[in-house]
N, C-alpha and C positions, 0 to 999 in steps of 0.2 A: 649457347652450344650445349648439346646433350652428349654425355659420355656413358659408357656401360656401367661404371661403378664396380667393376670386377677386375681382379688381377690374377685369375686362376687358370689362364690358358695352359693347356697341356696336350700331349699326344700319347695315345696308348700304343702298345706293341704293334698291332696290325696297321695302325695309321702310319707309324714310322716306316714299317716295311713297305707299304704301298707307295709312300713318297719316294723311297729309295728305288723301288722297281720302276717308277715313272722316270726317274732321273737317268737310269741306264737304258731307257727305251724298251723295257721288257713288256710294258703294257701302256695303253693310252689312258688318259683321264676318263673316268666313268666305267672302264672295263673292270671286271672282277678277276684277280689273279687266281690261278688254280691252287689247290691245297698243297701240292708238292712244292711249288715255288714258294709259297708262304712258309712251309715247314723248313725248307732249306735256308731261307732268309732269316728265320727265327734262330736257327742254330748259329748262323754267321753273326747275328746281332749279339747273342750271348757270349760267343767266343771273343768277339771284338772288345766288348766291355771288360771281360776278364783280362784280356791282354793289356788294355789301357791301365787297369788297376796295378798290374805288375811292372809297368814300364816307367814309373815315376810320375805319370800324369796324375794330377790331384783330383781323381774321380772317386771320391769316397765321402762318407759322412763322418764328421767329427762329433763324437758322442762322449758323454760322461758315464762312468760305470764304477763298479766296486767289486773287489775280491774279498771273500771272507777267509782269512788264513786259519790254519791249525797250528798249535804249538809244535815247534821243531821241524815243521815241513818246509822244505826249501823249494820244491818244484810243484807248480800248479798247472794242470791242463785246463785250457780255456776253449770251450766249444759247446755246441748245442747238446751233445750227448755226454759231456764230461761228468765225472763223479765228483770233481771239485766244484766249488760254488762261486760263481761270478754272474753279475746281472747288471742291467741298466737302471732298473727301478725296484726299490725295496722299501720296506717299512721296518722301523725299530720300535720295540716296546720292552716290557720287563715283566718278570714274574711278580705277582702280588700276594700269592699264597704259596708257602713252601711246598714243594712237591717231592715225594719220596721216590726212590728207585723202584721200578716195576709198575708205576702208574701209566695210564694211557691218556690222561687228560691233564691240562695245565690251565691255571687261571691267570689272566694277563691284565696289565694296566689298560690296554686298549686292543681291540681286534679290528680297528679300521685298516682296510687294505689287505686283510687276510681272508682267504676263501678256500673252499674245498679243493684238494689236489695241489695246492700251493706248496712249494718247498718251505720248510721251517727249520731254523737252527736254534737250539736251546743251549745256552751256556751252563754247563754242569758245574757242580761244586769242585770237581777235580781240575777245572780250568779249561777243559776242552769244549768244543762245539759238538753236540749230537744233532745230526741231520736226519730228518724224516719228512713225511708229507702230512698235510692236514686231511683228516678223515671226516668229511662232512662239513656242513656250514657251522660256524661257531654259534654257540648258544649263550647269549649274554656275553660275558667276557671269558667263557670257557671254550677252550680249543681241544678237540679230540685228535690224538695222534695216531698215525698208522702203525707205529711200533712203540713198545714200552720204553720208558726212560731207563737208561743203563746206570744212572747215578742220580743222586738227589740234586735238586736245584733250589737254592735259597731265594728268599724274597729279594728283589732287586736285580737278580741275574738277567743278563741281556737275552732278548729273543729277537731274531730277525726273520723276515719272510719275504718271498718273492715268487713271481709266477713263471717267468721265462728266463732260461739260461742265456748267457752272453754268447753270441756267435764268435767264431775265431777272428780276432782283430787282424787287420793288415799290418798295423803298427800300434805300439803303445807309445804315444807321443810324449806323454808326461805321466808321472805317478806321484802320489802323496800318501804318507801314512796318516790315517784318520782315526782320531780317538773318539770312540762312541760316547763317552761320558762328557768330555769337554767340547766336542765338535770342532776341535782344532786340527788343521791340516799342517803337516810338515813335509816339505818337498823332499823327494828321493833323488839320488844321483843315478844316472843311467850308465850301465856298463855294456861293452860289446862282448862278443863271445870269448875272445882271448883274455880280456880283463877278468871275466868271471872264472874262466878255467884256471887262471893264475892265482886265484884266492887260495891261500894255504889251508884254511879250515872252513869249509863250506857249511858245516853243521853246527858251528858255534851259535849260541842263542843270544838274543838281545833285542833292542829296538831296531826294526828294519830301517836301513838308511840307503840301500842301493837295490837296483833291479836290472835284470837282463831279460829281453823277450826274444824268443825264437819262434817264428811263425811258420817254419818250413814243413810242418806236417799238413796233410790235406784237410783232415777233419777238425784239428785242434791246434792251437799254438801253446807254447809252454812259457810261463812266467817263472823266472828264478829270482828269489829274493835273498838278500844278505844284510845282516845276520839272519839266521832262522828265527821266526817269531817266538817271543817268550810269553806272549799272551794272546788270547782271543778278544781282548778288549779294544783292539785296534784293527781296522780294515785297511785295505790298500785301494785308494781311489785312483782311477786311471782315466786319462783323456785318450781315447782310442780313435784310430781310423777304421771305421766300420765298412765292410764290403757292401757294394751296391746289390740289391736284391735281383734275382733272376727274372727274366721275362718268360713266364711259364704259360700264360694264357693270352688270348687275343686282346682282352680288355685291360690287361695290366698297364698302368701308367708307368712312365719312366721313373725310377727311384732316384731322381736327380732334379736339381733346380731347373726351372723353365729355360734358363740361359743356355742349357746344354742341348736343347732340342735340335737346333740347326746342325750342330756338330755331329750329333748322332745320325741324323738323316743323311748327311753328305758322307760321313764316315762309313755308313753301311753301303751306300751307293758305290764308294770306292772299293769296299771289301768284296762286293759281288760282281763288279764290272767285268772282270776277266771271265767269269762263268758265262756271261752273256755276250762275249766277244765285242765289246764296245769299241768302235773304230776310233783311230786318231783323226782329228785332234780332240775329239770329245773326251776320249779316255784321259788325256792329260789335263783337260779343264776340270774334270771331276776330281782328279787327284789333287790338283792345286787348291781347289775350293775346300776339299775335305781337310787338307793340311792347314789352310788358313783359319777355318772355323774352329778346328780343334785347338790351335794355338791361341786364338782369341778367348775361347771358353776357359782354357787352362790358365791364361793370364788373369782373367776375371776372378777365378777361384783362388788365386794365390793371395795369401795374407801379406800385409805390409810387414816388411822386415826392418828392424832397427839398424842404424848405421853407427859404428863406433870409429871415431877418428883418433888415431894414435900418433903422437908426435914422433918424428924421426930423430932419435938421440944419437945417431951414429956419426953425425958431422963433427 
């Protein structure tokens, strides 16, 4: 018996749309849908996926990320255009030759993973992080900065760098305080809005032990930490629910596991069926199958939950 040897089956945006249009009878197999129908269906596809993300359906990617705090700062904006600093992938290194205030270059232990235009954070001798960008490719272990250092940086001071800012998470599922020197994680407790607002002194400083995440802004979410960080030597690692990427071009593959393809096709058919006046009983069949495949895909995506059996001591 001969098999393909591959497991990479996928469907791009236009293939998903054409499948949905065939299901509602808008076009026959082999026909080419007009551009207006394709554009309308693409809009419906994106709005459907966004609605799924906000309705409790587990249609997101679980990713690991990190936030680089500043001393005494309690609120951090997380989003692609934020001036605070959070990312999925970063490198850590250290100063190897003491740098004075006013210089525009630093010598590091390693420049692996650092490139021109990357964000770079330098731990200054006053304890804060100075953020700027890398100006040109590193030369040896020397990195040129886009702005001058505002304070000195001693040998051994932490330097971190990354390329891409973290997009606004749908949720912060879990968070840990991460010590850059020891690489030890300490779990943080999660607060809701009222618990955070009830904290009597939100600006007290210390080792962060709790967090609250508010995602309700469009372009960015806000992470609140307590107590306010007393050092830049510790980051906040986060397990996040990352939004699914938009379908912007015809060749864009679904930013989802293969197991969601059928749910997307039938969900889109259900989404556009009324626009094409699909008659009964076909309309009801589409609706039932869309609901079935969505439920099955969502069940597959659910992680196993632990069960705790507690004895009834009330007898």
